[in-house]
N, C-alpha and C positions, 0 to 999 in steps of 0.2 A: 759289315754293313758300311757302304761308302757314305758321305755326307750328303749328297743329294737323295738318296734312298732312305736316309735316317730322317731328313726333314719331311719328305713325303710321309714317312711312317707316323712321324708326331702329329702331322696334320690330320692324317686319317684316324688314327687310332685315340680314343679318348684316354687321358692320362689314367683315370683309376683301371682301365683295361691294360694299359701299358704295364703298370706297377704288378698287376697279376701274372702277365707273361714274364716280367723279370724275375719275380719270385721264383716262379716254376722252373726257370732256365736256371737260375743260380742255385737252387735246391739240388737240381741233377747234378751240377758241376760239383758242389761240395760234397756230395755222397760219392760220387765217381773218384775224385780226388783222393779222398781218404781211403776208399776202397783198394786204390792202387798201391797205397804205402804198405811197407812192412808191419806186422803188427806192433813190434816194439817202437816204432816210430810215432803212434798214437797215444797220446797220454789219456789217463781217465777223465780229465775234464772235456776233453774233444770228444771221448766216446759218449758221454752224457748228452752233448749236443747233436751227436748223430743219432743215437736213439730217439732224441725229440722228432728230429727231421725225419725219420722214417715213417711217422705216422702225421706229422703236421707240416704246414707251410711255413716257408721263412719268415721269421720275424725278428725284429731289432734285438729282442731279448728271447732267444730260443729256448725258453724254460716254461713249466705249467704256471708260474706264478703271474705270468703275463695277463693270463686270463682273468686274474682276480680283481682287475681294475676296469670297470667299465664306465665309459662316460656318464651314463644313466644314473650312476650312484652318487654323481657329485651334485650337490646343491648350490646354485649359484644365487647370490643375494645383490642388491642393488642400494647404493649408499645415495641419497638424493643430495648429500651435501658436497660430495665430490664428483656426483656424476659419473662414478665408475662401479664398475661390478666387481664382486670379491667372493673368495670361499674362505670357509673357516679352516685353517691349519692348526691343529692342535689347540683349537681354541682362540687363535689369532687371526686377525684379518689378512688376507693375502690378496692384494689388488691387481688388477689385470689392466691392459690398455683400454682406454676409454672407448675407442671405436670397436673393441671386440664384443661380440655378441656372446649368447649365454652358449649355445653349441659350440662356439669355437673355444670358449673358456674351459668348458665340460671335457672337450678332448684334449686340451693342454694340460689341464690339471690331472688327469687320469694317466698322461704319458710322465709327469713329473713324480706321481705315486710310483709307477714301475720303476723309474730310475732310482729311487731310493728306498725300494723295497729291501729287506733284509738279505735277500738271496741274489739280488741283483749286481751284476759286474760293475755297474755304473755308480753304486753306493760310495760316497764319498768318506764316511765315517765307519768305525767297526769300534768294539768293545775296548780294544787295545791302541787303536789310532783315533783319537778323540780330542776335544778341546775342553779347557776349563776355565776357572775363574780368571786367571791371570792371561789368558791368551786374547791376542790383538790379530783379526783376521783381516787380511786383504782379499776380498772377493772379486776376483777377475774375471769379468763376463757375469755380471750379477743378473742381468734380465729381469724376471719378476721378483728375485730375492727370496725363492723358496729355502735355500740352503742357510742363509743368514738368518733368516726367520725362525727356522728350527733350533737355532743354538743361541739367539739374541740375549735370552735370560740367563746363559751360562757362561758368557764370555764378557771381557772388559770393555771392548770396543771393537768397531768393525768399519772398513773403509770398502764401500760399495763402488766398483768401476763399472761404469755403462755409459755409452754413448748415445744410445737411442732416446731420444727425448719423450717420447710416449713412456718408455719404460720409467724414466726419470720420475715423471709426474706419478706414476702408480708407485714406486718405490717411497716417495714422500710420505704418500698416503698411508702405505705399509708399516713404516717404521717411526710414524709421528709419535707413537706412545714411548718410543725409545730414543728421542732425538738427542738427547745428551749424549749418547754413546754410539751414535752412527754418523758418518760423514760420506756424503755421495761426489763421486769425481766424475763429472760428465766428460770424461776423456777414454780414449784407448790405450790401453797399455801397449806400447809399441817400441821400435828399435830407433825411435827419433823422437825429437822435442819439439812441439809446434801449437798452433791453436786448437787442434783436436786431438794430439797425440802427447802421451808423456812416457819416457822410459821409467821403468820400475827402478833404476839405480837412482835418477833423478828424484822421484817421490821419496824414497828410502832416506834420503840424505837429511830431510826434515821430520821423517817419521820412523825413527829407528826403534820404534815399539812395537813393530810387526813381528808376530811369531809364526804365523800360519797363513799359507797361501793356499787358496782353492783357484784353479785355473781350468776353465772350460770355455774355449773361445772360438768354436766352430771352425777348427783346424788352423787358426793363427798361433796355436801353442808355441811352435818354434820361435816365432816373432817375440814373444812374451819373454821366453826364456833367454833369449839373446839380449833382451833390455835389462836383464838381472845378472850380467856378467861381472859387473864390480862387487855387487852384494855377495855374490857366490863366492868369491875370492876371500871374503872375510872368515872369520871362526864363528860367525854368529849362528845360534842355534835355530832351526826352522822345522816346521812341518809342511808337506806339500802334498796336497790332493791333485794330481794332474791328468787330465784326460789323455787317452792315448788310441781312441778308436776312429779318429777322424781320417788319418792316413796310414797306409800299409806299413812304413818302418817306423812309426813314431814311438812304439813302446821299446824297441830296440835302441833308438837314437837317443831317447831321453834318459833310458836307463844308464847308458854310459855315460851322457854328459853329466848327470847327477852324481853319479858314483865316484867319478873325476873330481867331484868338488867335494867328497867326504861324506856323501849321503848314503845311508841304507836304504834298500829298496825292496818293496813288497808290492806284486802285481795283484789287482784285485782278483777275486775267485770266479771264474767262468770267463765265458766270452760274449762278445756280441757280432752281430752281422749287419755292418752299417752299409746297407743296400742301396742307400741315397749317393754314395761316392761311386761315382763313373769309372774311377780308376781301380777298382777292387781287383785283387788278384789272388791266387793261392798263396796261402791256405785259407783265405778268406775270413776265418775266425780272427777276431781281435779282442785283447783285452780292453775292458773299459777304462781303466785307468791304473796309474801305479801311484803308490803312497810312499813318500820319501821323509827321511828323519834325520837330522843331523844335530 
């Protein structure tokens, strides 16, 4: 479809209908692609996804657990002191942007629950890859802070990196009970240092207590890794939960990079179908993240 036709298509066809069409087309491409491969070139985890797609539409998490999380099951409460809405996550308040209404929060939180389901390819931690009392986390791409909130009582300290001021306001409310062990950095981790960006190498010079990196930055993961070049040259032990589903080659490229710096790598179990990426191509299925230890 050329640019002119695509522009007309976007004008005439509502977004919800475009997504339905996209998913149907993508489902057909995935099934046809894997059907064309020799059987010994398809692994068991891919077959699990294909069995799901045989009877279900494309979903970002193509597994039965997706349907366990309905927005209607989420209770949203209002805090008159902050003027913000929140949900209870394991008994702790998780605040959202002040301008977000109840419906949007319900959708967002159900997505967060799916991401961290025990069977999710996007789950950061496992029984063997986890955090403890001595760990100090750099949560790069904190957003609402659900990951750090889930471990805040288990760790020594967390640095929350988030540039969006609306999230900063929500993070301050969420982590107020643990203010002594939380530091919010209102900057992007990037490959340069200026008013709104900071290299991780630069930050680490004065914060050498960090032991765990969680990196989920909507496709800018390569930039974050570039900002860690000097840190990775050191022998310091680290654990890294690094998202790899945003771009086609991220898993391969990041695995090679970190192995070259002495990390052992384990990919998350299963696959995601990141249909929001217009540059998706075969084999379509992407690992949600890799877990690295050194």
